C-alpha positions in Angstrom: -0.3 0.3 0.0 1.7 3.6 -0.9 0.1 6.9 -0.2 0.3 10.3 -2.3 1.4 12.7 -0.2 1.5 15.7 -2.5 -2.5 15.0 -3.4 -4.9 16.8 -1.4 -7.9 14.7 -3.4 -7.8 12.4 -0.1 -8.1 13.2 3.2 -4.8 13.5 5.2 -2.9 10.1 6.4 -4.2 8.9 9.9 -1.5 7.1 11.6 -2.3 5.7 15.2 1.2 5.6 17.0 1.3 2.8 19.1 4.4 3.6 21.2 4.7 1.6 24.5 0.7 1.6 25.0 1.1 -2.0 24.4 2.7 -2.4 28.1 5.0 -5.3 26.8 2.0 -7.6 25.8 2.1 -9.1 22.4 -1.6 -9.6 22.4 -2.4 -6.3 23.4 0.0 -4.7 20.3 -1.8 -6.7 17.9 -5.3 -5.6 19.8 -3.7 -2.1 19.0 -3.8 -2.6 15.5 -6.6 -4.2 15.2 -8.5 -0.9 17.4 -6.7 1.4 14.5 -8.5 -0.3 11.7 -11.7 0.0 13.4 -11.0 3.8 14.6 -10.5 4.8 10.8 -6.4 5.0 10.8 -4.6 5.0 7.5 -1.5 3.6 9.4 0.1 2.2 12.4 3.2 3.3 13.8 5.9 1.5 15.7 9.3 2.6 17.6 12.4 0.7 16.8 15.1 0.9 19.4 17.0 -0.5 22.5 17.4 1.6 25.7 21.2 1.7 24.7 20.6 2.8 21.3 19.2 6.0 22.7 21.2 6.9 25.7 23.2 5.4 28.5 22.7 3.6 31.6 23.8 6.9 34.3 22.0 8.1 37.3 23.7 11.3 37.0 21.1 14.3 37.5 21.3 15.3 33.7 19.7 11.7 32.9 16.6 12.5 35.3 13.2 13.6 33.7 12.0 16.6 35.9 8.9 17.5 34.7 5.4 16.0 33.0 3.9 12.4 32.9 7.7 10.7 33.3 9.2 13.0 35.9 11.4 11.2 38.3 12.1 8.3 35.7 15.9 8.2 34.4 15.8 8.0 30.8 17.2 4.2 30.3 14.8 2.9 32.6 12.1 5.0 30.9 13.0 3.6 27.8 13.5 0.2 28.9 10.3 0.1 30.0 8.7 1.8 26.4 10.5 -0.1 24.0 8.9 -2.9 21.7 10.2 -6.1 24.3 10.9 -8.1 21.1 11.7 -7.0 18.0 10.4 -10.2 16.5 7.0 -8.3 16.9 7.8 -6.4 14.1 7.2 -9.1 11.2 3.9 -9.8 13.2 2.6 -6.5 13.5 3.4 -5.3 9.6 1.6 -8.0 8.2 -1.3 -8.1 10.8 -1.6 -4.2 9.7 -1.0 -5.3 6.2 -3.8 -7.9 6.1 -6.6 -5.4 7.4 -5.6 -2.9 4.6 -3.3 -0.7 6.5 0.4 1.0 6.0 2.7 -0.1 8.9 6.2 1.9 9.6 8.3 2.9 12.3 10.9 5.2 13.5 14.4 3.7 14.0 16.4 5.5 16.3 19.7 4.4 15.2 21.6 2.6 12.3 21.3 -0.8 14.0 17.3 -0.3 13.4 17.3 0.8 9.7 19.0 -2.5 9.3 16.5 -4.4 11.2 13.6 -3.0 9.8 15.0 -3.6 6.0 15.8 -7.1 6.6 13.0 -8.1 8.1 9.6 -5.9 6.9 11.2 -3.3 4.4 8.6 -0.8 5.5 7.7 1.9 2.3 8.0 5.1 4.8 10.4 5.8 7.6 10.0 8.0 10.3 12.6 10.4 11.9 11.5 11.7 15.4 11.5 15.1 16.3 14.9 14.3 18.6 16.3 12.4 16.2 16.3 15.1 13.6 20.1 16.0 14.3 21.5 12.3 14.2 23.0 12.7 10.7 24.5 9.7 10.5 20.8 8.2 10.7 19.7 10.6 8.7 22.0 9.7 5.9 21.3 5.8 6.3 17.8 6.5 5.9 17.8 8.5 2.6 20.0 6.4 1.2 17.5 3.7 1.2 15.6 5.8 -1.6 12.1 5.9 0.3 9.8 8.4 1.9 10.8 9.8 5.1 8.8 11.8 7.5 10.2 13.8 10.0 8.7 15.3 12.7 10.3 18.8 13.7 9.2 19.5 17.2 12.6 21.0 19.0 14.2 21.8 15.5 14.7 25.6 14.0 14.4 26.5 10.8 18.3 26.6 10.2 18.2 23.0 11.8 15.7 21.7 9.7 17.0 23.3 6.4 20.4 21.1 7.2 18.4 17.6 8.7 16.1 18.0 4.9 19.7 18.7 2.9 21.1 15.6 4.5 18.0 13.5 3.7 17.6 14.9 -0.1 21.4 15.0 -1.1 21.6 11.4 0.1 18.5 10.0 -2.1 15.6 10.8 -0.2 12.9 11.6 -2.9 10.2 12.9 -0.6 10.5 14.5 2.8 7.5 15.3 5.0 7.7 17.3 7.8 5.6 17.3 10.7 4.9 20.2 12.9 4.5 19.1 16.5 5.4 20.2 20.0 7.5 18.1 21.7 5.8 18.0 25.2 3.8 15.3 26.8 1.3 16.4 26.7 1.3 19.3 24.7 -1.3 22.0 24.8 -2.9 23.4 22.4 -2.2 27.1 22.7 1.7 26.0 22.4 1.1 24.6 18.9 1.4 28.1 16.8 -0.4 26.1 14.0 0.4 29.0 11.3 3.7 27.3 11.1 2.3 24.4 9.4 1.8 27.0 6.7 5.4 28.5 6.9 6.5 24.9 6.4 4.9 24.0 3.2 6.0 27.7 1.8 9.6 27.5 3.3 10.5 23.7 2.1 7.9 23.2 -0.6 7.3 19.6 0.7 4.0 17.7 1.9 3.2 18.6 6.0 1.0 17.6 8.1 1.6 16.9 12.6 2.3 14.7 15.2 0.3 16.0 18.1 0.3 15.0 21.8 -2.3 17.2 23.2 -5.4 15.9 24.2 -8.9 16.3 22.1 -9.3 16.7 18.5 -8.7 20.3 17.8 -5.3 20.5 16.4 -5.9 17.5 13.8 -9.1 19.3 12.3 -7.3 22.7 12.7 -4.3 21.5 10.9 -6.2 19.9 8.2 -8.2 22.6 7.2 -4.5 24.2 6.9 -3.6 21.5 4.3 -1.8 18.9 6.7 -1.4 15.2 4.6 -0.6 13.4 7.7 -2.0 13.2 11.1 -0.3 11.2 13.8 -1.8 10.9 17.1 -1.3 7.9 19.6 -3.5 5.2 20.4 -4.0 3.3 23.2 -6.7 0.8 24.8 -6.5 2.6 28.1 -4.7 4.7 30.3 -3.7 2.0 32.9 0.2 2.6 34.4 1.6 -0.4 31.8 0.4 2.1 29.0 3.4 4.4 29.1 1.4 7.1 26.8 -1.9 6.6 27.8 -2.4 9.7 29.4 -1.7 12.0 26.4 -3.3 9.0 24.1 -6.6 8.8 22.3 -9.1 6.0 23.4 -10.8 4.1 20.3 -13.8 6.0 20.5 -11.8 9.0 20.9 -9.5 8.3 17.8 -12.8 7.5 16.0 -14.2 10.3 16.2 -11.1 11.8 15.3 -10.8 10.3 12.0 -14.1 11.3 11.3 -14.0 14.7 12.1 -10.6 14.9 10.0 -12.3 13.5 7.0 -15.2 15.6 7.5 -12.8 18.5 7.7 -10.7 17.8 4.5 -14.2 17.2 2.4 -15.6 20.7 3.8 -12.1 22.2 2.3 -12.5 21.7 -1.3 -9.4 20.4 -1.6 -8.2 19.2 -5.0 -11.5 20.3 -6.6 -9.9 23.1 -8.5 -11.1 26.8 -8.3 -8.5 27.4 -5.9 -8.8 31.6 -5.2 -11.7 31.7 -7.0 -15.1 31.2 -4.9 -17.3 29.1 -7.0 -21.0 29.8 -6.6 -23.4 26.8 -5.6 -26.3 25.6 -7.8 -28.1 24.6 -4.5 -30.9 27.6 -4.0 -29.8 28.9 -7.3 -33.2 29.1 -8.3 -34.3 31.6 -5.7 -32.1 34.3 -6.9 -33.5 37.7 -7.9 -34.2 38.5 -12.0 -36.1 40.9 -13.1 -39.8 40.1 -13.7 -43.1 41.3 -14.9 -45.4 42.4 -11.9 -48.6 43.8 -13.6 -49.9 43.0 -17.1 -47.8 44.2 -19.5 -49.1 45.4 -23.2 -46.8 44.6 -26.1 -45.1 48.2 -26.7 -46.0 49.5 -23.4 -42.9 51.2 -21.8 -41.0 49.3 -18.9 -41.5 51.2 -15.8 -40.6 50.3 -11.8 -44.5 50.0 -11.6 -44.9 47.1 -14.1 -41.4 45.4 -13.4 -39.9 44.3 -10.2 -36.6 42.6 -8.9 -38.2 39.4 -7.3 -37.3 35.7 -6.9 -37.5 33.4 -8.5 -34.6 33.7 -10.6 -35.4 33.2 -15.0 -35.3 36.6 -15.8 -32.9 39.2 -17.0 -30.2 40.2 -14.2 -31.0 43.0 -12.0 -27.6 44.4 -12.8 -29.5 45.4 -16.2 -32.4 47.3 -14.2 -31.5 51.1 -15.4 -31.1 49.6 -19.2 -34.2 48.0 -19.2 -36.4 50.8 -17.7 -37.7 53.5 -20.7 -37.6 50.7 -22.9 -40.6 48.9 -25.0 -42.1 45.6 -24.8 -41.9 43.6 -28.0 -44.7 41.0 -26.7 -47.3 41.0 -24.0 -46.1 39.6 -20.5 -48.3 38.0 -17.7 -47.4 38.9 -14.6 -44.9 36.5 -12.7 -43.1 36.4 -16.8 -39.4 36.5 -17.2 -38.1 39.3 -18.5 -35.6 38.7 -21.4 -33.4 40.4 -23.4 -35.7 39.6 -26.7 -38.6 41.3 -25.1 -36.5 44.7 -25.1 -37.5 46.7 -28.4 -34.5 48.3 -29.9 
């Protein structure tokens, strides 16, 4: 399964991020994939790493998370709890997604994860997580595969994004999709500055989207209206402690509602229908626009005046813009009350 990120004909690609919400349970991971399908997701995303590929085992203060939902955890311990515990799961999860007609891809966090993914599942897309956008050896390795890369930009400024995009495109990446995000867990909607999404589209001339860690549906719907081609949101079956990202993830019923609203939002914008920059009049109700009609019986040769003509509903007669040109002219035929006044009814 492939997806055309440059076309607005279809709604955005809705991605269910599974993260560590499987709680270390293989069965729960498969249930998350099933739930993603039922909730309207087009794709599911995994994270492929081991604690030692992200950080080192140290209890120095700088490795301690000091705020947010993981406050008090050391990085190595946190990643050990959140990781997909057995990389052998990947084949089964990818196969499950494919059987359900969904894309499946992953965020590798180092070069060994890329090698593993290529060997085991060969995903059509790769995701670069926000905090890895300056991991240039990783960027180059992924780019050399010649596949689409979706990259989150949460902690990078414009200069850093430009450098990362250049590293990807110069090493063979054919398409980069940039996701705007706020790398807080949970994120606050007021911190999103969603106008940045439009800036990314203009500055980098590439498809864009959002990776959203905020509660609710607001950000995905607004992003869709701004032309987002990807909506990534965390999905959880519950908010138990073992669902490590559960506090900022959507439950299945919430995710389903979000998916529906994203599709409705996309449809309401009219993307891909042409006429951008022009307002196309709706044909619905057109019959009830005003036109010039006879409001009294008019005999052939009689002079048209405000007393025998009226600008009234429905349409069918001459446009009211011609009112001043009509007044004072003579009728070429008899007109009944309610007859449309037409161009051929005017004597020269």
